[in-house]
All heavy atoms as a GROMACS GRO file, in nm:
protein
  552
    1TYR      N    1  -9.608  13.236  -3.640
    1TYR     CA    2  -9.630  13.340  -3.737
    1TYR      C    3  -9.737  13.437  -3.686
    1TYR      O    4  -9.721  13.558  -3.696
    1TYR     CB    5  -9.669  13.280  -3.870
    1TYR     CG    6  -9.706  13.383  -3.973
    1TYR    CD1    7  -9.606  13.455  -4.038
    1TYR    CD2    8  -9.838  13.413  -4.004
    1TYR    CE1    9  -9.638  13.552  -4.133
    1TYR    CE2   10  -9.870  13.510  -4.097
    1TYR     CZ   11  -9.770  13.580  -4.160
    1TYR     OH   12  -9.802  13.675  -4.251
    2ALA      N   13  -9.845  13.384  -3.633
    2ALA     CA   14  -9.954  13.469  -3.582
    2ALA      C   15  -9.905  13.559  -3.470
    2ALA      O   16  -9.937  13.676  -3.467
    2ALA     CB   17 -10.072  13.384  -3.537
    3LYS      N   18  -9.826  13.504  -3.381
    3LYS     CA   19  -9.772  13.583  -3.269
    3LYS      C   20  -9.678  13.690  -3.322
    3LYS      O   21  -9.684  13.805  -3.284
    3LYS     CB   22  -9.701  13.493  -3.170
    3LYS     CG   23  -9.650  13.562  -3.048
    3LYS     CD   24  -9.589  13.463  -2.951
    3LYS     CE   25  -9.540  13.533  -2.826
    3LYS     NZ   26  -9.482  13.436  -2.730
    4TYR      N   27  -9.595  13.654  -3.416
    4TYR     CA   28  -9.499  13.745  -3.478
    4TYR      C   29  -9.573  13.862  -3.546
    4TYR      O   30  -9.530  13.975  -3.539
    4TYR     CB   31  -9.414  13.671  -3.581
    4TYR     CG   32  -9.329  13.760  -3.669
    4TYR    CD1   33  -9.214  13.818  -3.621
    4TYR    CD2   34  -9.367  13.783  -3.800
    4TYR    CE1   35  -9.137  13.900  -3.703
    4TYR    CE2   36  -9.293  13.865  -3.883
    4TYR     CZ   37  -9.177  13.924  -3.833
    4TYR     OH   38  -9.102  14.006  -3.915
    5LYS      N   39  -9.687  13.833  -3.610
    5LYS     CA   40  -9.764  13.935  -3.678
    5LYS      C   41  -9.853  14.016  -3.586
    5LYS      O   42  -9.926  14.104  -3.628
    5LYS     CB   43  -9.849  13.873  -3.789
    5LYS     CG   44  -9.767  13.817  -3.904
    5LYS     CD   45  -9.676  13.919  -3.965
    5LYS     CE   46  -9.727  13.971  -4.094
    5LYS     NZ   47  -9.644  14.074  -4.155
    6GLY      N   48  -9.852  13.984  -3.457
    6GLY     CA   49  -9.927  14.063  -3.357
    6GLY      C   50 -10.070  14.019  -3.335
    6GLY      O   51 -10.146  14.093  -3.272
    7PHE      N   52 -10.108  13.902  -3.383
    7PHE     CA   53 -10.243  13.854  -3.359
    7PHE      C   54 -10.257  13.806  -3.214
    7PHE      O   55 -10.160  13.765  -3.152
    7PHE     CB   56 -10.278  13.739  -3.452
    7PHE     CG   57 -10.289  13.777  -3.596
    7PHE    CD1   58 -10.191  13.740  -3.688
    7PHE    CD2   59 -10.397  13.851  -3.643
    7PHE    CE1   60 -10.200  13.777  -3.821
    7PHE    CE2   61 -10.408  13.887  -3.773
    7PHE     CZ   62 -10.309  13.851  -3.865
    8ASP      N   63 -10.378  13.807  -3.165
    8ASP     CA   64 -10.407  13.756  -3.030
    8ASP      C   65 -10.397  13.606  -3.032
    8ASP      O   66 -10.479  13.539  -3.096
    8ASP     CB   67 -10.546  13.800  -2.984
    8ASP     CG   68 -10.582  13.749  -2.846
    8ASP    OD1   69 -10.492  13.697  -2.774
    8ASP    OD2   70 -10.700  13.759  -2.810
    9VAL      N   71 -10.298  13.550  -2.967
    9VAL     CA   72 -10.281  13.406  -2.965
    9VAL      C   73 -10.310  13.346  -2.828
    9VAL      O   74 -10.262  13.238  -2.797
    9VAL     CB   75 -10.138  13.367  -3.016
    9VAL    CG1   76 -10.119  13.401  -3.159
    9VAL    CG2   77 -10.032  13.430  -2.927
   10SER      N   78 -10.390  13.418  -2.750
   10SER     CA   79 -10.427  13.362  -2.620
   10SER      C   80 -10.517  13.240  -2.640
   10SER      O   81 -10.591  13.230  -2.736
   10SER     CB   82 -10.498  13.467  -2.533
   10SER     OG   83 -10.612  13.518  -2.600
   11ILE      N   84 -10.509  13.149  -2.547
   11ILE     CA   85 -10.581  13.024  -2.554
   11ILE      C   86 -10.714  13.038  -2.483
   11ILE      O   87 -10.719  13.077  -2.367
   11ILE     CB   88 -10.499  12.910  -2.492
   11ILE    CG1   89 -10.366  12.896  -2.566
   11ILE    CG2   90 -10.576  12.780  -2.495
   11ILE    CD1   91 -10.265  12.812  -2.493
   12GLY      N   92 -10.820  13.008  -2.554
   12GLY     CA   93 -10.955  13.017  -2.494
   12GLY      C   94 -10.978  12.907  -2.392
   12GLY      O   95 -10.917  12.801  -2.398
   13GLU      N   96 -11.066  12.935  -2.299
   13GLU     CA   97 -11.094  12.836  -2.194
   13GLU      C   98 -11.157  12.709  -2.247
   13GLU      O   99 -11.144  12.602  -2.188
   13GLU     CB  100 -11.186  12.900  -2.087
   13GLU     CG  101 -11.118  13.007  -2.008
   13GLU     CD  102 -11.209  13.066  -1.904
   13GLU    OE1  103 -11.309  13.002  -1.866
   13GLU    OE2  104 -11.180  13.178  -1.857
   14SER      N  105 -11.228  12.719  -2.359
   14SER     CA  106 -11.294  12.600  -2.413
   14SER      C  107 -11.207  12.517  -2.504
   14SER      O  108 -11.248  12.415  -2.552
   14SER     CB  109 -11.420  12.642  -2.489
   14SER     OG  110 -11.384  12.723  -2.599
   15THR      N  111 -11.084  12.565  -2.526
   15THR     CA  112 -10.991  12.491  -2.612
   15THR      C  113 -10.932  12.374  -2.536
   15THR      O  114 -10.867  12.390  -2.432
   15THR     CB  115 -10.878  12.583  -2.663
   15THR    OG1  116 -10.935  12.695  -2.728
   15THR    CG2  117 -10.785  12.509  -2.757
   16ASN      N  118 -10.952  12.253  -2.585
   16ASN     CA  119 -10.904  12.134  -2.518
   16ASN      C  120 -10.851  12.036  -2.621
   16ASN      O  121 -10.928  11.981  -2.699
   16ASN     CB  122 -11.016  12.069  -2.435
   16ASN     CG  123 -10.968  11.949  -2.360
   16ASN    OD1  124 -10.850  11.916  -2.360
   16ASN    ND2  125 -11.060  11.883  -2.293
   17ILE      N  126 -10.722  12.012  -2.618
   17ILE     CA  127 -10.663  11.916  -2.710
   17ILE      C  128 -10.634  11.785  -2.638
   17ILE      O  129 -10.582  11.690  -2.700
   17ILE     CB  130 -10.538  11.971  -2.782
   17ILE    CG1  131 -10.428  12.009  -2.680
   17ILE    CG2  132 -10.572  12.087  -2.868
   17ILE    CD1  133 -10.298  12.048  -2.743
   18LEU      N  134 -10.668  11.777  -2.510
   18LEU     CA  135 -10.646  11.653  -2.437
   18LEU      C  136 -10.733  11.539  -2.484
   18LEU      O  137 -10.704  11.423  -2.458
   18LEU     CB  138 -10.673  11.676  -2.286
   18LEU     CG  139 -10.580  11.773  -2.214
   18LEU    CD1  140 -10.630  11.798  -2.072
   18LEU    CD2  141 -10.439  11.720  -2.214
   19SER      N  142 -10.838  11.572  -2.558
   19SER     CA  143 -10.929  11.466  -2.604
   19SER      C  144 -10.872  11.387  -2.723
   19SER      O  145 -10.924  11.282  -2.756
   19SER     CB  146 -11.064  11.528  -2.643
   19SER     OG  147 -11.046  11.620  -2.749
   20TYR      N  148 -10.767  11.438  -2.785
   20TYR     CA  149 -10.704  11.363  -2.895
   20TYR      C  150 -10.624  11.247  -2.841
   20TYR      O  151 -10.549  11.261  -2.744
   20TYR     CB  152 -10.616  11.456  -2.980
   20TYR     CG  153 -10.696  11.553  -3.061
   20TYR    CD1  154 -10.712  11.686  -3.017
   20TYR    CD2  155 -10.755  11.518  -3.181
   20TYR    CE1  156 -10.787  11.776  -3.092
   20TYR    CE2  157 -10.827  11.609  -3.257
   20TYR     CZ  158 -10.844  11.736  -3.210
   20TYR     OH  159 -10.916  11.826  -3.284
   21ALA      N  160 -10.637  11.133  -2.902
   21ALA     CA  161 -10.573  11.009  -2.854
   21ALA      C  162 -10.420  11.022  -2.850
   21ALA      O  163 -10.356  10.958  -2.768
   21ALA     CB  164 -10.615  10.891  -2.942
   22ASP      N  165 -10.363  11.100  -2.940
   22ASP     CA  166 -10.218  11.110  -2.947
   22ASP      C  167 -10.164  11.240  -2.885
   22ASP      O  168 -10.054  11.286  -2.917
   22ASP     CB  169 -10.168  11.096  -3.092
   22ASP     CG  170 -10.236  11.194  -3.188
   22ASP    OD1  171 -10.326  11.269  -3.143
   22ASP    OD2  172 -10.198  11.196  -3.306
   23PHE      N  173 -10.238  11.295  -2.791
   23PHE     CA  174 -10.196  11.417  -2.723
   23PHE      C  175 -10.055  11.403  -2.662
   23PHE      O  176  -9.974  11.497  -2.666
   23PHE     CB  177 -10.297  11.456  -2.614
   23PHE     CG  178 -10.247  11.563  -2.523
   23PHE    CD1  179 -10.253  11.697  -2.568
   23PHE    CD2  180 -10.197  11.538  -2.400
   23PHE    CE1  181 -10.207  11.799  -2.486
   23PHE    CE2  182 -10.150  11.642  -2.318
   23PHE     CZ  183 -10.158  11.771  -2.362
   24GLY      N  184 -10.025  11.287  -2.608
   24GLY     CA  185  -9.895  11.264  -2.544
   24GLY      C  186  -9.776  11.272  -2.637
   24GLY      O  187  -9.663  11.286  -2.592
   25GLU      N  188  -9.799  11.267  -2.766
   25GLU     CA  189  -9.690  11.275  -2.864
   25GLU      C  190  -9.653  11.420  -2.899
   25GLU      O  191  -9.556  11.442  -2.972
   25GLU     CB  192  -9.728  11.200  -2.991
   25GLU     CG  193  -9.746  11.052  -2.971
   25GLU     CD  194  -9.788  10.982  -3.099
   25GLU    OE1  195  -9.752  11.029  -3.210
   25GLU    OE2  196  -9.857  10.881  -3.090
   26ILE      N  197  -9.732  11.514  -2.852
   26ILE     CA  198  -9.707  11.655  -2.885
   26ILE      C  199  -9.589  11.702  -2.800
   26ILE      O  200  -9.586  11.683  -2.679
   26ILE     CB  201  -9.830  11.741  -2.856
   26ILE    CG1  202  -9.949  11.694  -2.939
   26ILE    CG2  203  -9.802  11.889  -2.882
   26ILE    CD1  204 -10.080  11.757  -2.898
   27GLY      N  205  -9.490  11.765  -2.865
   27GLY     CA  206  -9.379  11.823  -2.791
   27GLY      C  207  -9.428  11.933  -2.698
   27GLY      O  208  -9.516  12.011  -2.733
   28GLU      N  209  -9.371  11.938  -2.579
   28GLU     CA  210  -9.417  12.035  -2.480
   28GLU      C  211  -9.411  12.178  -2.532
   28GLU      O  212  -9.500  12.258  -2.504
   28GLU     CB  213  -9.329  12.023  -2.353
   28GLU     CG  214  -9.382  12.103  -2.237
   28GLU     CD  215  -9.305  12.078  -2.109
   28GLU    OE1  216  -9.259  11.964  -2.089
   28GLU    OE2  217  -9.293  12.172  -2.032
   29TYR      N  218  -9.311  12.210  -2.612
   29TYR     CA  219  -9.297  12.345  -2.665
   29TYR      C  220  -9.413  12.382  -2.760
   29TYR      O  221  -9.446  12.499  -2.776
   29TYR     CB  222  -9.165  12.359  -2.741
   29TYR     CG  223  -9.167  12.287  -2.874
   29TYR    CD1  224  -9.203  12.354  -2.990
   29TYR    CD2  225  -9.138  12.150  -2.884
   29TYR    CE1  226  -9.206  12.287  -3.113
   29TYR    CE2  227  -9.142  12.085  -3.003
   29TYR     CZ  228  -9.176  12.154  -3.118
   29TYR     OH  229  -9.182  12.086  -3.238
   30ALA      N  230  -9.474  12.281  -2.820
   30ALA     CA  231  -9.577  12.307  -2.922
   30ALA      C  232  -9.720  12.309  -2.866
   30ALA      O  233  -9.812  12.348  -2.939
   30ALA     CB  234  -9.567  12.199  -3.030
   31ILE      N  235  -9.738  12.271  -2.745
   31ILE     CA  236  -9.873  12.260  -2.688
   31ILE      C  237  -9.950  12.393  -2.693
   31ILE      O  238 -10.062  12.395  -2.743
   31ILE     CB  239  -9.871  12.200  -2.547
   31ILE    CG1  240  -9.831  12.051  -2.557
   31ILE    CG2  241 -10.008  12.214  -2.477
   31ILE    CD1  242  -9.810  11.984  -2.423
   32PRO      N  243  -9.895  12.505  -2.647
   32PRO     CA  244  -9.974  12.630  -2.653
   32PRO      C  245 -10.011  12.669  -2.796
   32PRO      O  246 -10.126  12.709  -2.820
   32PRO     CB  247  -9.881  12.734  -2.591
   32PRO     CG  248  -9.785  12.655  -2.506
   32PRO     CD  249  -9.770  12.527  -2.577
   33ALA      N  250  -9.918  12.655  -2.890
   33ALA     CA  251  -9.951  12.692  -3.028
   33ALA      C  252 -10.053  12.599  -3.089
   33ALA      O  253 -10.144  12.643  -3.161
   33ALA     CB  254  -9.820  12.690  -3.112
   34LEU      N  255 -10.044  12.474  -3.056
   34LEU     CA  256 -10.142  12.378  -3.111
   34LEU      C  257 -10.278  12.397  -3.048
   34LEU      O  258 -10.380  12.389  -3.117
   34LEU     CB  259 -10.091  12.233  -3.084
   34LEU     CG  260 -10.158  12.123  -3.165
   34LEU    CD1  261 -10.158  12.155  -3.315
   34LEU    CD2  262 -10.086  11.992  -3.141
   35GLN      N  263 -10.281  12.432  -2.918
   35GLN     CA  264 -10.411  12.463  -2.854
   35GLN      C  265 -10.474  12.584  -2.923
   35GLN      O  266 -10.594  12.586  -2.950
   35GLN     CB  267 -10.392  12.492  -2.706
   35GLN     CG  268 -10.373  12.370  -2.621
   35GLN     CD  269 -10.358  12.404  -2.476
   35GLN    OE1  270 -10.268  12.478  -2.439
   35GLN    NE2  271 -10.446  12.355  -2.394
   36TRP      N  272 -10.394  12.686  -2.950
   36TRP     CA  273 -10.447  12.805  -3.016
   36TRP      C  274 -10.498  12.770  -3.157
   36TRP      O  275 -10.608  12.809  -3.193
   36TRP     CB  276 -10.340  12.914  -3.025
   36TRP     CG  277 -10.386  13.031  -3.100
   36TRP    CD1  278 -10.464  13.134  -3.058
   36TRP    CD2  279 -10.359  13.057  -3.239
   36TRP    NE1  280 -10.487  13.222  -3.160
   36TRP    CE2  281 -10.426  13.178  -3.273
   36TRP    CE3  282 -10.288  12.991  -3.339
   36TRP    CZ2  283 -10.419  13.232  -3.401
   36TRP    CZ3  284 -10.282  13.048  -3.466
   36TRP    CH2  285 -10.349  13.166  -3.495
   37ALA      N  286 -10.418  12.698  -3.233
   37ALA     CA  287 -10.457  12.663  -3.370
   37ALA      C  288 -10.583  12.578  -3.374
   37ALA      O  289 -10.669  12.599  -3.458
   37ALA     CB  290 -10.341  12.592  -3.442
   38CYS      N  291 -10.596  12.485  -3.283
   38CYS     CA  292 -10.718  12.405  -3.274
   38CYS      C  293 -10.838  12.492  -3.231
   38CYS      O  294 -10.947  12.480  -3.286
   38CYS     CB  295 -10.700  12.288  -3.178
   38CYS     SG  296 -10.594  12.156  -3.241
   39GLY      N  297 -10.815  12.578  -3.135
   39GLY     CA  298 -10.921  12.667  -3.088
   39GLY      C  299 -10.970  12.761  -3.194
   39GLY      O  300 -11.088  12.797  -3.198
   40GLU      N  301 -10.882  12.804  -3.284
   40GLU     CA  302 -10.920  12.893  -3.393
   40GLU      C  303 -10.978  12.820  -3.512
   40GLU      O  304 -11.018  12.881  -3.609
   40GLU     CB  305 -10.798  12.974  -3.438
   40GLU     CG  306 -10.750  13.077  -3.336
   40GLU     CD  307 -10.851  13.187  -3.312
   40GLU    OE1  308 -10.909  13.240  -3.412
   40GLU    OE2  309 -10.871  13.225  -3.196
   41GLY      N  310 -10.978  12.687  -3.507
   41GLY     CA  311 -11.031  12.608  -3.618
   41GLY      C  312 -10.935  12.590  -3.732
   41GLY      O  313 -10.975  12.547  -3.840
   42ILE      N  314 -10.810  12.622  -3.711
   42ILE     CA  315 -10.708  12.610  -3.816
   42ILE      C  316 -10.669  12.464  -3.834
   42ILE      O  317 -10.649  12.416  -3.945
   42ILE     CB  318 -10.586  12.698  -3.786
   42ILE    CG1  319 -10.628  12.846  -3.785
   42ILE    CG2  320 -10.473  12.674  -3.884
   42ILE    CD1  321 -10.525  12.939  -3.728
   43ILE      N  322 -10.660  12.393  -3.722
   43ILE     CA  323 -10.623  12.253  -3.722
   43ILE      C  324 -10.736  12.176  -3.655
   43ILE      O  325 -10.783  12.215  -3.549
   43ILE     CB  326 -10.490  12.228  -3.647
   43ILE    CG1  327 -10.376  12.297  -3.718
   43ILE    CG2  328 -10.464  12.079  -3.632
   43ILE    CD1  329 -10.243  12.290  -3.645
   44SER      N  330 -10.779  12.068  -3.720
   44SER     CA  331 -10.890  11.991  -3.663
   44SER      C  332 -10.858  11.844  -3.649
   44SER      O  333 -10.942  11.765  -3.608
   44SER     CB  334 -11.014  12.007  -3.751
   44SER     OG  335 -10.987  11.965  -3.882
   45GLY      N  336 -10.738  11.804  -3.680
   45GLY     CA  337 -10.698  11.666  -3.666
   45GLY      C  338 -10.721  11.586  -3.794
   45GLY      O  339 -10.774  11.638  -3.893
   46ARG      N  340 -10.680  11.464  -3.791
   46ARG     CA  341 -10.687  11.377  -3.909
   46ARG      C  342 -10.804  11.282  -3.906
   46ARG      O  343 -10.812  11.189  -3.985
   46ARG     CB  344 -10.558  11.299  -3.922
   46ARG     CG  345 -10.443  11.387  -3.965
   46ARG     CD  346 -10.350  11.312  -4.050
   46ARG     NE  347 -10.268  11.400  -4.129
   46ARG     CZ  348 -10.142  11.379  -4.156
   46ARG    NH1  349 -10.083  11.271  -4.110
   46ARG    NH2  350 -10.076  11.464  -4.230
   47GLY      N  351 -10.892  11.300  -3.813
   47GLY     CA  352 -11.004  11.206  -3.798
   47GLY      C  353 -10.970  11.099  -3.699
   47GLY      O  354 -10.857  11.083  -3.655
   48GLU      N  355 -11.072  11.025  -3.657
   48GLU     CA  356 -11.056  10.917  -3.560
   48GLU      C  357 -10.989  10.963  -3.432
   48GLU      O  358 -10.918  10.886  -3.365
   48GLU     CB  359 -10.981  10.798  -3.621
   48GLU     CG  360 -11.053  10.736  -3.740
   48GLU     CD  361 -10.982  10.616  -3.795
   48GLU    OE1  362 -10.902  10.552  -3.723
   48GLU    OE2  363 -11.009  10.582  -3.911
   49GLY      N  364 -11.003  11.091  -3.397
   49GLY     CA  365 -10.951  11.144  -3.270
   49GLY      C  366 -10.802  11.158  -3.262
   49GLY      O  367 -10.746  11.146  -3.153
   50VAL      N  368 -10.734  11.177  -3.375
   50VAL     CA  369 -10.589  11.196  -3.371
   50VAL      C  370 -10.548  11.326  -3.441
   50VAL      O  371 -10.610  11.372  -3.536
   50VAL     CB  372 -10.514  11.077  -3.434
   50VAL    CG1  373 -10.536  10.951  -3.359
   50VAL    CG2  374 -10.549  11.060  -3.579
   51LEU      N  375 -10.439  11.383  -3.388
   51LEU     CA  376 -10.378  11.501  -3.450
   51LEU      C  377 -10.259  11.463  -3.538
   51LEU      O  378 -10.224  11.536  -3.630
   51LEU     CB  379 -10.331  11.599  -3.344
   51LEU     CG  380 -10.440  11.677  -3.272
   51LEU    CD1  381 -10.382  11.750  -3.152
   51LEU    CD2  382 -10.501  11.776  -3.367
   52ASP      N  383 -10.194  11.354  -3.506
   52ASP     CA  384 -10.071  11.311  -3.575
   52ASP      C  385  -9.963  11.417  -3.570
   52ASP      O  386  -9.913  11.464  -3.673
   52ASP     CB  387 -10.103  11.271  -3.719
   52ASP     CG  388  -9.989  11.193  -3.786
   52ASP    OD1  389  -9.904  11.142  -3.713
   52ASP    OD2  390  -9.988  11.184  -3.910
   53PRO      N  391  -9.924  11.458  -3.449
   53PRO     CA  392  -9.827  11.567  -3.432
   53PRO      C  393  -9.688  11.538  -3.487
   53PRO      O  394  -9.611  11.628  -3.513
   53PRO     CB  395  -9.824  11.591  -3.283
   53PRO     CG  396  -9.864  11.462  -3.221
   53PRO     CD  397  -9.962  11.402  -3.320
   54ARG      N  398  -9.656  11.411  -3.504
   54ARG     CA  399  -9.524  11.379  -3.557
   54ARG      C  400  -9.530  11.344  -3.707
   54ARG      O  401  -9.429  11.311  -3.767
   54ARG     CB  402  -9.464  11.261  -3.479
   54ARG     CG  403  -9.444  11.295  -3.332
   54ARG     CD  404  -9.352  11.197  -3.263
   54ARG     NE  405  -9.345  11.220  -3.122
   54ARG     CZ  406  -9.261  11.303  -3.064
   54ARG    NH1  407  -9.178  11.374  -3.136
   54ARG    NH2  408  -9.259  11.316  -2.933
   55GLY      N  409  -9.649  11.357  -3.763
   55GLY     CA  410  -9.664  11.326  -3.906
   55GLY      C  411  -9.628  11.444  -3.993
   55GLY      O  412  -9.585  11.550  -3.946
   56THR      N  413  -9.644  11.427  -4.121
   56THR     CA  414  -9.616  11.530  -4.219
   56THR      C  415  -9.746  11.573  -4.285
   56THR      O  416  -9.824  11.488  -4.325
   56THR     CB  417  -9.520  11.477  -4.327
   56THR    OG1  418  -9.402  11.427  -4.262
   56THR    CG2  419  -9.481  11.584  -4.424
   57ALA      N  420  -9.767  11.704  -4.295
   57ALA     CA  421  -9.887  11.754  -4.360
   57ALA      C  422  -9.875  11.739  -4.511
   57ALA      O  423  -9.770  11.765  -4.568
   57ALA     CB  424  -9.908  11.901  -4.324
   58THR      N  425  -9.986  11.698  -4.572
   58THR     CA  426  -9.986  11.694  -4.718
   58THR      C  427 -10.000  11.838  -4.772
   58THR      O  428 -10.031  11.930  -4.698
   58THR     CB  429 -10.106  11.611  -4.768
   58THR    OG1  430 -10.228  11.677  -4.733
   58THR    CG2  431 -10.105  11.469  -4.712
   59ARG      N  432  -9.983  11.851  -4.901
   59ARG     CA  433 -10.001  11.982  -4.963
   59ARG      C  434 -10.144  12.032  -4.942
   59ARG      O  435 -10.166  12.150  -4.912
   59ARG     CB  436  -9.966  11.976  -5.111
   59ARG     CG  437  -9.975  12.109  -5.182
   59ARG     CD  438  -9.930  12.100  -5.321
   59ARG     NE  439 -10.018  12.014  -5.398
   59ARG     CZ  440 -10.004  11.986  -5.525
   59ARG    NH1  441  -9.901  12.032  -5.593
   59ARG    NH2  442 -10.090  11.909  -5.588
   60ALA      N  443 -10.239  11.946  -4.956
   60ALA     CA  444 -10.380  11.984  -4.936
   60ALA      C  445 -10.409  12.024  -4.793
   60ALA      O  446 -10.481  12.122  -4.766
   60ALA     CB  447 -10.472  11.868  -4.978
   61GLU      N  448 -10.350  11.952  -4.696
   61GLU     CA  449 -10.369  11.988  -4.555
   61GLU      C  450 -10.308  12.124  -4.523
   61GLU      O  451 -10.367  12.207  -4.453
   61GLU     CB  452 -10.309  11.881  -4.465
   61GLU     CG  453 -10.388  11.750  -4.465
   61GLU     CD  454 -10.315  11.636  -4.396
   61GLU    OE1  455 -10.190  11.636  -4.394
   61GLU    OE2  456 -10.384  11.548  -4.348
   62ALA      N  457 -10.187  12.148  -4.575
   62ALA     CA  458 -10.122  12.276  -4.554
   62ALA      C  459 -10.202  12.390  -4.616
   62ALA      O  460 -10.219  12.495  -4.556
   62ALA     CB  461  -9.980  12.274  -4.612
   63ALA      N  462 -10.253  12.367  -4.737
   63ALA     CA  463 -10.335  12.469  -4.803
   63ALA      C  464 -10.464  12.497  -4.724
   63ALA      O  465 -10.503  12.613  -4.708
   63ALA     CB  466 -10.373  12.424  -4.944
   64ALA      N  467 -10.526  12.393  -4.668
   64ALA     CA  468 -10.646  12.409  -4.589
   64ALA      C  469 -10.617  12.490  -4.463
   64ALA      O  470 -10.694  12.579  -4.425
   64ALA     CB  471 -10.707  12.273  -4.553
   65MET      N  472 -10.502  12.464  -4.397
   65MET     CA  473 -10.465  12.539  -4.277
   65MET      C  474 -10.441  12.686  -4.309
   65MET      O  475 -10.485  12.774  -4.236
   65MET     CB  476 -10.342  12.477  -4.210
   65MET     CG  477 -10.370  12.346  -4.141
   65MET     SD  478 -10.228  12.282  -4.051
   65MET     CE  479 -10.135  12.205  -4.182
   66LEU      N  480 -10.372  12.712  -4.420
   66LEU     CA  481 -10.348  12.851  -4.461
   66LEU      C  482 -10.478  12.923  -4.493
   66LEU      O  483 -10.497  13.039  -4.456
   66LEU     CB  484 -10.252  12.855  -4.580
   66LEU     CG  485 -10.109  12.818  -4.550
   66LEU    CD1  486 -10.029  12.804  -4.678
   66LEU    CD2  487 -10.044  12.918  -4.457
   67GLN      N  488 -10.570  12.854  -4.562
   67GLN     CA  489 -10.700  12.911  -4.594
   67GLN      C  490 -10.777  12.944  -4.467
   67GLN      O  491 -10.836  13.051  -4.454
   67GLN     CB  492 -10.779  12.818  -4.686
   67GLN     CG  493 -10.923  12.859  -4.706
   67GLN     CD  494 -10.938  12.996  -4.770
   67GLN    OE1  495 -10.856  13.036  -4.852
   67GLN    NE2  496 -11.041  13.068  -4.731
   68ARG      N  497 -10.780  12.851  -4.373
   68ARG     CA  498 -10.853  12.874  -4.248
   68ARG      C  499 -10.789  12.988  -4.170
   68ARG      O  500 -10.862  13.068  -4.108
   68ARG     CB  501 -10.853  12.746  -4.164
   68ARG     CG  502 -10.939  12.636  -4.223
   68ARG     CD  503 -10.934  12.513  -4.137
   68ARG     NE  504 -10.982  12.397  -4.209
   68ARG     CZ  505 -10.924  12.278  -4.206
   68ARG    NH1  506 -10.820  12.256  -4.128
   68ARG    NH2  507 -10.972  12.179  -4.279
   69PHE      N  508 -10.657  12.997  -4.169
   69PHE     CA  509 -10.590  13.106  -4.101
   69PHE      C  510 -10.630  13.240  -4.163
   69PHE      O  511 -10.669  13.332  -4.093
   69PHE     CB  512 -10.437  13.090  -4.111
   69PHE     CG  513 -10.361  13.202  -4.044
   69PHE    CD1  514 -10.335  13.196  -3.908
   69PHE    CD2  515 -10.317  13.310  -4.116
   69PHE    CE1  516 -10.263  13.300  -3.847
   69PHE    CE2  517 -10.247  13.414  -4.057
   69PHE     CZ  518 -10.221  13.408  -3.923
   70ALA      N  519 -10.625  13.247  -4.296
   70ALA     CA  520 -10.660  13.373  -4.364
   70ALA      C  521 -10.806  13.411  -4.341
   70ALA      O  522 -10.838  13.531  -4.330
   70ALA     CB  523 -10.630  13.358  -4.513
   71ALA      N  524 -10.894  13.314  -4.334
   71ALA     CA  525 -11.036  13.340  -4.321
   71ALA      C  526 -11.080  13.369  -4.176
   71ALA      O  527 -11.172  13.445  -4.152
   71ALA     CB  528 -11.117  13.225  -4.375
   72ASN      N  529 -11.013  13.306  -4.078
   72ASN     CA  530 -11.063  13.308  -3.941
   72ASN      C  531 -10.984  13.399  -3.846
   72ASN      O  532 -11.038  13.442  -3.746
   72ASN     CB  533 -11.065  13.168  -3.880
   72ASN     CG  534 -11.158  13.076  -3.955
   72ASN    OD1  535 -11.253  13.121  -4.016
   72ASN    ND2  536 -11.129  12.950  -3.950
   73VAL      N  537 -10.859  13.422  -3.870
   73VAL     CA  538 -10.776  13.497  -3.774
   73VAL      C  539 -10.774  13.644  -3.813
   73VAL      O  540 -10.736  13.678  -3.925
   73VAL     CB  541 -10.633  13.437  -3.768
   73VAL    CG1  542 -10.549  13.514  -3.671
   73VAL    CG2  543 -10.637  13.290  -3.732
   74LYS      N  544 -10.817  13.725  -3.722
   74LYS     CA  545 -10.823  13.871  -3.745
   74LYS      C  546 -10.739  13.944  -3.643
   74LYS      O  547 -10.733  13.916  -3.531
   74LYS     CB  548 -10.969  13.922  -3.737
   74LYS     CG  549 -11.062  13.845  -3.826
   74LYS     CD  550 -11.046  13.889  -3.970
   74LYS     CE  551 -11.149  13.821  -4.054
   74LYS     NZ  552 -11.108  13.749  -4.164
   0.00000   0.00000   0.00000
């Protein structure tokens, strides 16, 4: 969505999602988008060092991501 709307979705050099324990479960196609979202503070994981890329977001998690996107992405 951010790319479609013309936002800068380049990945910062300090963005590193390799530190999450379940990094290997992320689909290859999703890695750049997930790196960007983590770098922008939109996604921060579920705690205990996991992103749970194959899980389902709760309504509260989705709302938090939308709020962070609206507040942080310019």
